[in-house]
MARFI-269637 format. One record per residue (C-alpha): residue number from 1; x, y, z; residue in one letter. Coordinates in Angstrom, 2 decimals, padded with zeros to 5 digits. Example, Ala and Ser with C-alpha at 12.3 -4.5 7.8 and 13.67 -1.06 7.14 Angstrom:
<atoms>
1, 012.30, -004.50, 007.80, a .
2, 013.67, -001.06, 007.14, s .
</atoms>
This chain:
<atoms>
1, 016.78, 022.28, 004.36, m .
2, 012.85, 021.20, 004.40, v .
3, 010.45, 021.63, 001.61, a .
4, 008.20, 025.16, 002.14, a .
5, 004.93, 025.67, 004.15, g .
6, 002.64, 022.83, 004.45, v .
7, 004.89, 020.75, 002.69, f .
8, 007.25, 020.81, 005.21, a .
9, 006.57, 017.87, 007.53, p .
10, 006.86, 015.50, 004.27, g .
11, 010.26, 013.98, 004.62, h .
12, 012.14, 010.74, 006.18, l .
13, 015.19, 012.88, 007.86, g .
14, 018.39, 011.35, 006.03, e .
15, 016.21, 008.47, 004.12, l .
16, 014.87, 011.23, 002.40, t .
17, 018.01, 011.15, -000.18, r .
18, 016.54, 007.78, -001.39, i .
19, 012.99, 008.07, -001.06, v .
20, 013.04, 012.12, -002.67, s .
21, 010.33, 014.33, -003.12, f .
22, 010.55, 013.71, -006.79, d .
23, 010.07, 010.09, -006.40, l .
24, 007.04, 010.49, -003.86, v .
25, 005.32, 013.04, -006.36, d .
26, 005.62, 010.55, -009.68, a .
27, 004.17, 007.89, -007.50, a .
28, 001.09, 010.23, -006.64, l .
29, 001.00, 011.50, -009.96, e .
30, 000.67, 008.18, -011.41, a .
31, -001.50, 006.89, -009.38, s .
32, -003.88, 009.69, -009.66, g .
33, -003.75, 010.84, -006.12, a .
34, -002.17, 014.49, -006.23, v .
35, -004.69, 016.59, -004.30, q .
36, -007.07, 018.94, -005.90, s .
37, -006.04, 022.01, -003.64, r .
38, -003.35, 022.66, -001.19, v .
39, -004.60, 021.29, 002.33, r .
40, -003.10, 021.27, 005.59, l .
41, -002.34, 017.63, 004.86, l .
42, -000.88, 017.23, 001.39, p .
43, -000.81, 013.75, -000.15, s .
44, 003.36, 014.19, 000.14, r .
45, 003.30, 014.77, 003.26, v .
46, 000.88, 011.32, 003.92, v .
47, 003.08, 009.60, 002.19, v .
48, 006.05, 010.76, 004.20, y .
49, 004.00, 010.18, 007.36, l .
50, 003.15, 006.35, 006.74, l .
51, 007.10, 006.15, 005.68, l .
52, 007.83, 007.69, 009.12, a .
53, 005.10, 005.11, 010.74, g .
54, 006.81, 002.04, 009.83, a .
55, 010.48, 003.90, 011.43, l .
56, 008.28, 004.32, 014.56, f .
57, 005.89, 001.32, 014.61, t .
58, 005.03, 001.20, 018.08, g .
59, 003.31, 004.35, 018.71, i .
60, 000.10, 006.29, 017.15, g .
61, 000.27, 008.62, 014.00, y .
62, -000.09, 011.64, 016.03, r .
63, 003.07, 010.90, 017.94, q .
64, 004.86, 010.11, 014.39, v .
65, 003.87, 013.44, 013.02, w .
66, 005.07, 015.23, 016.52, a .
67, 008.63, 013.42, 015.34, r .
68, 008.07, 014.77, 011.73, l .
69, 007.88, 018.23, 013.21, c .
70, 010.03, 018.12, 015.83, a .
71, 012.97, 019.37, 014.18, g .
72, 011.28, 021.87, 011.71, l .
73, 012.60, 025.11, 011.99, p .
74, 009.96, 028.10, 013.31, g .
75, 007.76, 027.86, 015.51, s .
76, 006.12, 024.58, 016.91, p .
77, 003.43, 023.52, 014.76, r .
78, -000.37, 021.78, 015.53, g .
79, -000.65, 018.47, 015.35, c .
80, -003.87, 017.48, 012.93, p .
81, -006.55, 015.28, 015.21, g .
82, -006.99, 011.54, 014.40, s .
83, -009.75, 012.02, 012.33, s .
84, -007.92, 014.74, 009.85, a .
85, -004.90, 012.30, 009.92, l .
86, -007.93, 008.87, 009.14, s .
87, -009.39, 010.93, 006.52, q .
88, -005.98, 012.03, 005.07, a .
89, -004.56, 008.33, 004.81, l .
90, -007.83, 007.10, 003.37, r .
91, -007.56, 010.07, 000.71, r .
92, -004.43, 008.78, -000.12, v .
93, -005.19, 005.32, -000.19, g .
94, -002.34, 002.20, -001.45, p .
95, -002.02, 003.31, -004.83, k .
96, 000.68, 005.84, -004.83, p .
97, 002.84, 003.54, -001.82, l .
98, 002.25, 000.54, -004.12, k .
99, 003.78, 002.61, -007.01, a .
100, 006.18, 004.20, -005.08, l .
101, 007.68, 000.91, -004.01, f .
102, 008.01, -000.28, -007.76, d .
103, 009.81, 003.01, -008.08, l .
104, 012.25, 001.76, -005.14, v .
105, 012.59, -002.01, -005.29, r .
106, 015.46, -003.66, -006.79, g .
107, 018.89, -005.55, -006.27, p .
108, 021.42, -002.90, -005.04, a .
109, 024.60, -002.32, -006.59, v .
110, 026.91, -004.68, -004.68, g .
111, 024.55, -007.70, -003.77, a .
112, 025.94, -011.32, -003.95, v .
113, 027.56, -012.68, -007.25, r .
114, 028.64, -016.39, -007.90, w .
115, 030.28, -016.90, -011.00, r .
116, 028.83, -013.88, -012.45, g .
117, 024.83, -014.73, -011.88, l .
118, 022.68, -012.30, -009.29, l .
119, 022.14, -014.55, -006.44, v .
120, 018.59, -014.11, -005.09, c .
121, 016.27, -015.81, -002.67, a .
122, 012.46, -016.59, -002.88, i .
123, 010.37, -017.24, 000.42, d .
124, 007.62, -016.47, 002.11, g .
125, 006.34, -015.50, 005.44, t .
126, 002.94, -014.05, 007.55, s .
127, 002.33, -011.13, 009.20, v .
128, -000.48, -010.37, 011.84, f .
129, -002.77, -007.59, 011.42, v .
130, -005.57, -005.77, 013.35, p .
131, -008.94, -007.91, 014.20, d .
132, -011.47, -006.53, 013.04, s .
133, -014.22, -007.98, 010.53, p .
134, -012.93, -006.44, 007.35, d .
135, -009.76, -007.71, 007.99, n .
136, -010.76, -011.51, 008.65, v .
137, -012.89, -011.27, 006.21, a .
138, -010.06, -010.11, 003.64, a .
139, -007.10, -011.93, 004.75, f .
140, -008.13, -015.00, 007.07, g .
141, -007.15, -016.72, 010.45, r .
142, -004.84, -019.44, 010.94, h .
143, -006.30, -022.93, 011.20, g .
144, -009.73, -023.79, 010.26, g .
145, -013.25, -024.82, 011.73, g .
146, -013.44, -024.61, 015.17, h .
147, -009.72, -024.18, 015.65, a .
148, -009.38, -020.56, 014.46, q .
149, -007.68, -018.32, 016.64, a .
150, -005.80, -014.89, 017.16, g .
151, -005.32, -012.55, 015.02, y .
152, -005.84, -012.36, 011.30, p .
153, -003.16, -012.54, 009.24, m .
154, -001.49, -012.21, 005.83, l .
155, 000.66, -013.81, 003.50, r .
156, 003.49, -012.23, 002.10, l .
157, 006.06, -013.68, -000.54, l .
158, 009.32, -011.71, -001.54, a .
159, 012.17, -012.04, -004.10, v .
160, 015.39, -010.96, -001.94, v .
161, 018.71, -010.45, -003.79, a .
162, 021.43, -011.99, -001.02, c .
163, 024.20, -010.19, 000.46, g .
164, 022.15, -006.90, 000.23, t .
165, 018.69, -007.98, 001.34, r .
166, 017.23, -005.57, -000.98, t .
167, 013.72, -006.72, -002.10, v .
168, 013.51, -007.35, -005.65, v .
169, 009.82, -007.39, -005.72, d .
170, 007.14, -008.82, -003.27, v .
171, 003.11, -009.82, -003.40, v .
172, 001.20, -010.27, -000.16, f .
173, -002.28, -011.25, 000.26, g .
174, -005.09, -013.82, 002.43, p .
175, -003.41, -016.44, 004.26, l .
176, -005.52, -018.74, 002.59, r .
177, -003.51, -018.38, -000.69, v .
178, -000.48, -021.07, -000.80, a .
179, 003.20, -019.48, -001.60, e .
180, 003.01, -021.77, -004.82, t .
181, -000.19, -020.17, -005.93, a .
182, 001.62, -016.66, -005.15, y .
183, 004.96, -017.45, -006.60, a .
184, 004.20, -017.22, -010.19, p .
185, 003.28, -013.50, -009.86, r .
186, 006.65, -012.70, -008.60, l .
187, 008.45, -014.53, -011.64, f .
188, 008.05, -011.07, -013.74, g .
189, 010.98, -009.62, -012.06, c .
190, 013.62, -012.71, -013.24, l .
191, 015.73, -012.01, -015.95, r .
192, 018.45, -013.68, -017.24, p .
193, 021.88, -013.72, -015.37, g .
194, 019.49, -014.24, -012.02, m .
195, 019.87, -017.57, -009.76, l .
196, 017.16, -018.16, -007.75, l .
197, 017.32, -020.01, -004.54, l .
198, 014.30, -022.06, -002.81, a .
199, 013.15, -024.28, -000.32, d .
200, 011.53, -027.62, -000.68, r .
201, 008.20, -026.17, -000.90, n .
202, 008.98, -024.81, -004.40, f .
203, 010.18, -027.69, -005.96, a .
204, 007.10, -028.12, -007.93, v .
205, 007.44, -028.90, -011.79, t .
206, 004.94, -026.35, -012.84, a .
207, 007.27, -023.49, -010.95, l .
208, 010.46, -025.22, -012.26, i .
209, 009.32, -024.67, -015.84, e .
210, 007.96, -021.16, -015.42, q .
211, 011.19, -020.10, -013.70, i .
212, 013.58, -021.31, -016.35, t .
213, 011.07, -020.04, -019.04, g .
214, 012.29, -016.38, -017.60, t .
215, 015.81, -017.10, -018.41, g .
216, 016.78, -017.27, -014.96, a .
217, 018.80, -020.18, -013.19, d .
218, 017.13, -022.05, -010.20, l .
219, 018.49, -023.62, -007.37, l .
220, 016.23, -025.75, -005.31, i .
221, 015.81, -027.98, -002.60, r .
222, 013.70, -031.49, -003.52, a .
223, 012.44, -033.69, -001.08, k .
224, 014.46, -036.84, -000.59, l .
225, 011.86, -039.38, -001.78, n .
226, 011.13, -037.51, -005.04, r .
227, 011.57, -039.52, -008.40, r .
228, 014.33, -038.23, -010.14, v .
229, 015.49, -040.63, -012.76, p .
230, 018.64, -040.23, -014.61, a .
231, 019.07, -039.16, -018.56, i .
232, 022.35, -038.33, -018.44, a .
233, 025.02, -038.75, -015.43, r .
234, 027.82, -036.03, -015.04, l .
235, 031.46, -036.90, -013.98, g .
236, 030.65, -035.15, -010.68, d .
237, 028.19, -037.64, -009.38, g .
238, 025.48, -035.13, -010.26, s .
239, 023.08, -036.25, -012.85, w .
240, 020.71, -034.73, -015.60, l .
241, 016.71, -035.33, -015.46, t .
242, 013.45, -034.29, -016.92, r .
243, 011.29, -031.74, -014.97, a .
244, 008.22, -031.55, -017.17, g .
245, 009.86, -029.48, -020.05, a .
246, 012.74, -028.70, -018.44, a .
247, 015.85, -030.24, -017.99, t .
248, 017.62, -030.05, -014.63, v .
249, 020.55, -031.44, -012.67, r .
250, 020.05, -033.40, -009.65, v .
251, 022.87, -032.96, -007.42, i .
252, 022.51, -035.56, -003.79, d .
253, 025.23, -034.10, -000.89, a .
254, 025.72, -035.77, 002.54, e .
255, 026.55, -032.54, 005.10, i .
256, 028.47, -033.52, 008.29, a .
257, 028.36, -030.72, 010.90, v .
258, 030.66, -031.47, 013.29, c .
259, 030.55, -029.63, 016.56, c .
260, 033.42, -028.57, 018.96, a .
261, 032.71, -030.50, 021.90, g .
262, 028.90, -031.04, 021.17, g .
263, 027.29, -033.98, 018.61, p .
264, 028.16, -034.90, 014.94, r .
265, 025.31, -034.36, 012.83, r .
266, 025.05, -035.54, 009.40, v .
267, 021.68, -034.97, 006.84, e .
268, 021.33, -035.39, 003.50, r .
269, 020.55, -032.61, 000.99, y .
270, 019.02, -033.11, -002.46, r .
271, 019.55, -029.88, -004.92, l .
272, 017.84, -029.18, -008.23, i .
273, 019.47, -027.11, -010.67, t .
274, 019.20, -025.41, -014.24, s .
275, 022.95, -025.02, -013.79, l .
276, 023.84, -028.19, -015.98, a .
277, 027.65, -027.73, -016.40, d .
278, 029.61, -029.62, -013.96, e .
279, 032.73, -028.06, -014.72, k .
280, 031.89, -024.44, -014.63, r .
281, 029.46, -025.00, -011.89, y .
282, 030.81, -027.37, -009.62, p .
283, 028.11, -028.91, -007.38, a .
284, 030.29, -028.51, -003.82, q .
285, 030.65, -025.08, -004.44, e .
286, 026.62, -025.33, -005.35, l .
287, 025.97, -026.78, -002.13, v .
288, 027.80, -024.65, -000.01, t .
289, 025.93, -021.52, -001.92, l .
290, 022.40, -022.99, -001.08, y .
291, 023.16, -021.89, 002.50, h .
292, 022.65, -018.22, 000.78, q .
293, 019.26, -018.95, 000.84, r .
294, 018.50, -018.12, 004.85, w .
295, 019.38, -014.42, 003.91, e .
296, 015.87, -013.96, 003.08, i .
297, 015.28, -015.58, 006.69, e .
298, 016.88, -012.41, 008.16, t .
299, 015.26, -010.26, 006.11, s .
300, 011.85, -011.35, 007.27, y .
301, 013.53, -010.46, 010.91, f .
302, 014.35, -007.60, 010.02, e .
303, 010.94, -006.77, 009.23, l .
304, 008.66, -008.69, 011.56, k .
305, 011.04, -008.13, 014.68, s .
306, 013.52, -005.18, 014.04, t .
307, 010.73, -002.89, 012.90, m .
308, 007.62, -004.14, 013.66, l .
309, 008.96, -005.46, 017.28, g .
310, 006.63, -008.33, 016.77, g .
311, 003.86, -006.21, 016.57, r .
312, 000.57, -005.92, 014.93, v .
313, 000.02, -003.45, 011.93, l .
314, -001.82, -000.75, 012.72, r .
315, -004.49, -000.32, 010.08, a .
316, -008.08, -001.84, 010.46, r .
317, -009.37, -002.15, 006.80, t .
318, -007.54, -004.11, 004.09, p .
319, -007.09, -000.87, 002.09, a .
320, -005.01, 000.24, 004.99, g .
321, -002.92, -002.71, 005.61, v .
322, -001.91, -002.55, 001.79, c .
323, -000.69, 000.72, 002.23, q .
324, 000.79, 000.22, 005.68, e .
325, 002.23, -003.35, 004.41, v .
326, 004.38, -001.22, 001.15, y .
327, 005.28, 001.66, 003.67, a .
328, 006.95, -000.71, 005.85, l .
329, 008.63, -002.52, 002.69, l .
330, 009.63, 000.72, 001.07, i .
331, 011.44, 002.11, 004.25, t .
332, 013.03, -001.09, 004.47, y .
333, 014.30, -001.05, 001.26, q .
334, 015.87, 002.64, 001.87, a .
335, 017.56, 001.44, 004.84, l .
336, 018.98, -001.54, 003.13, r .
337, 020.04, 000.41, 000.17, t .
338, 021.95, 003.12, 002.39, v .
339, 023.47, -000.18, 004.10, i .
340, 024.63, -001.09, 000.46, a .
341, 025.69, 001.99, -000.84, d .
342, 028.13, 002.04, 002.31, t .
343, 029.59, -000.95, 001.95, a .
344, 030.24, -000.07, -001.93, l .
345, 031.72, 003.48, -000.78, a .
346, 033.76, 002.70, 001.99, t .
347, 035.25, -000.90, 001.06, g .
348, 035.61, -001.63, 004.65, d .
349, 032.92, -004.57, 004.73, f .
350, 030.43, -006.36, 002.96, s .
351, 026.89, -005.55, 002.82, a .
352, 025.75, -007.94, 004.90, d .
353, 027.74, -006.81, 008.00, r .
354, 025.96, -003.40, 008.28, g .
355, 023.90, -003.36, 011.12, s .
356, 020.35, -003.14, 010.17, f .
357, 019.92, -002.30, 013.89, t .
358, 022.26, 000.81, 014.18, v .
359, 021.19, 002.00, 010.64, a .
360, 017.26, 002.13, 011.90, m .
361, 017.92, 003.93, 015.15, h .
362, 020.36, 006.33, 013.10, t .
363, 017.73, 007.09, 010.62, a .
364, 014.83, 007.75, 013.45, r .
365, 017.12, 010.62, 015.06, d .
366, 017.98, 011.79, 011.72, q .
367, 013.69, 012.24, 011.51, l .
368, 013.26, 013.45, 014.69, i .
369, 016.15, 016.04, 013.72, h .
370, 014.68, 016.82, 010.55, a .
371, 018.39, 016.34, 009.64, a .
372, 020.30, 015.52, 006.21, g .
373, 017.58, 015.58, 003.94, i .
374, 018.94, 016.99, 001.11, i .
375, 022.55, 017.74, 000.43, n .
376, 024.30, 020.51, 000.84, d .
377, 027.34, 021.99, -000.94, t .
378, 029.73, 019.39, 000.76, t .
379, 028.59, 016.24, -000.38, i .
380, 028.39, 013.53, 001.89, d .
381, 028.01, 009.98, -000.17, l .
382, 027.18, 008.10, 002.87, i .
383, 025.87, 010.51, 005.52, g .
384, 025.15, 010.08, 009.14, t .
385, 023.55, 006.75, 008.94, i .
386, 026.69, 005.36, 007.02, g .
387, 028.91, 006.55, 009.14, h .
388, 027.43, 005.28, 012.25, a .
389, 026.84, 002.03, 010.09, i .
390, 030.54, 002.26, 009.18, r .
391, 031.95, 003.03, 012.84, t .
392, 029.85, 000.08, 014.04, s .
393, 029.92, -003.04, 012.07, p .
394, 028.82, -006.61, 012.64, l .
395, 031.48, -009.45, 013.29, t .
396, 032.20, -011.47, 010.61, p .
397, 029.71, -014.57, 010.59, r .
398, 031.44, -017.57, 011.80, r .
399, 030.63, -021.00, 011.70, a .
400, 027.67, -022.51, 014.12, r .
401, 025.40, -024.20, 014.96, t .
402, 022.23, -024.11, 017.09, s .
403, 019.03, -026.12, 017.23, p .
404, 015.74, -024.84, 015.38, r .
405, 013.45, -024.44, 018.17, i .
406, 010.69, -022.28, 019.64, v .
407, 012.57, -020.21, 022.54, k .
408, 009.49, -018.59, 023.92, r .
409, 006.70, -021.10, 023.67, a .
410, 002.99, -019.47, 023.91, i .
411, 002.71, -021.70, 027.11, s .
412, 004.55, -020.90, 030.23, k .
413, 005.19, -024.54, 031.22, h .
414, 008.30, -026.21, 030.03, r .
415, 008.06, -028.94, 027.27, a .
416, 008.68, -032.50, 027.70, k .
417, 012.55, -033.51, 027.21, g .
418, 015.28, -031.82, 027.15, d .
419, 016.37, -029.86, 024.32, i .
420, 020.29, -028.81, 023.82, d .
421, 019.96, -025.32, 023.37, r .
422, 023.87, -024.75, 023.47, n .
423, 025.21, -023.00, 020.38, i .
424, 028.47, -024.61, 019.33, y .
425, 031.34, -023.64, 016.88, k .
426, 031.35, -026.32, 014.00, t .
427, 033.32, -027.21, 010.88, q .
428, 031.38, -028.51, 007.76, v .
429, 032.16, -031.15, 005.37, s .
430, 030.46, -032.06, 002.16, i .
431, 030.21, -035.00, 000.21, h .
432, 028.66, -035.50, -002.83, i .
433, 026.87, -038.95, -003.46, l .
434, 026.83, -040.27, -006.81, p .
435, 023.16, -041.16, -008.15, g .
</atoms>
């Protein structure tokens, strides 16, 4: 069941249930991008072409168009030329994609909650864009002076709901702007009842004040040499201090990782949190909870490795890059929403055990067959993608450790020195150090 006439290629297979016709039309209307007359490439179809391009990142838009039309009923449809597709993409622009992302973003039902708090993480990454003069001027390259090399890159910063790994909000722009400068633009998505996890880069007094000012709570790792004088000591060994106008709690912990048949590692962590009640929020549990911050690193891996396959984006203009990044995020959000809905509907597993790779490849198949776009009389709550996720869940996560190293260096020659690349089963113990 697809749309009629020239609107028929405008679909995303079964993911159309998540990114529906109504949502796309609302985004187009809100951004003033609805076509003045119906063309061979209506604006709605162009938006779905961009979203489908995020599923098939290794091919051009003409090949993506062929996949959108492959399962449509009737005679084979002609493919617009490259020039027509380029003009259509420019005509629609990035604003409808931004508006559509605002409609689909947010934590999915089933996101991790700890003692009633929605656990989220914030962090940044970089994405390669095509090497064109406009992209270089808009985004910049890595390095400075005579050391600039490689593709231009944009910096992307996101808030992700842990567990479901759905995107709560995102900001991106030139690489030369630091993560801490982008961060305040994301704080509008924070609400009371949320707990934000962040690494040492965000342990800045001004950011701590702004986060606590939203009513949200925080759990941020800080540098060990940071001065945090105690204004009150708590019974579990943690203590209270001031971070500008905010009163925060400091937890020092020693984490010992015992590897079966391997070395024993001991590291010291210092965490800063706005959760000051040591009885309601035990220090030991907070140290364990901080490990959830790595959920956002997995999200970036899914975006950059699983979806993009390590490739550079397609667009050679800054407006096209913005359009493509939002299309990538919308499609990622749709896949993650399907996984979360499947976990919620079946109760067989948690959302973090749903295979993103299985979801993506099944969504590709459904798109090529133009299947499951609209529910028929027998409503299947999880659909074909959900059933594939359910029958191929990831195994429960094991306690393991491996070195954080570059596995495929730029140089083909082996780096000097021996590196233990083994992965060990571990047993972790946490000891709170009194301040």
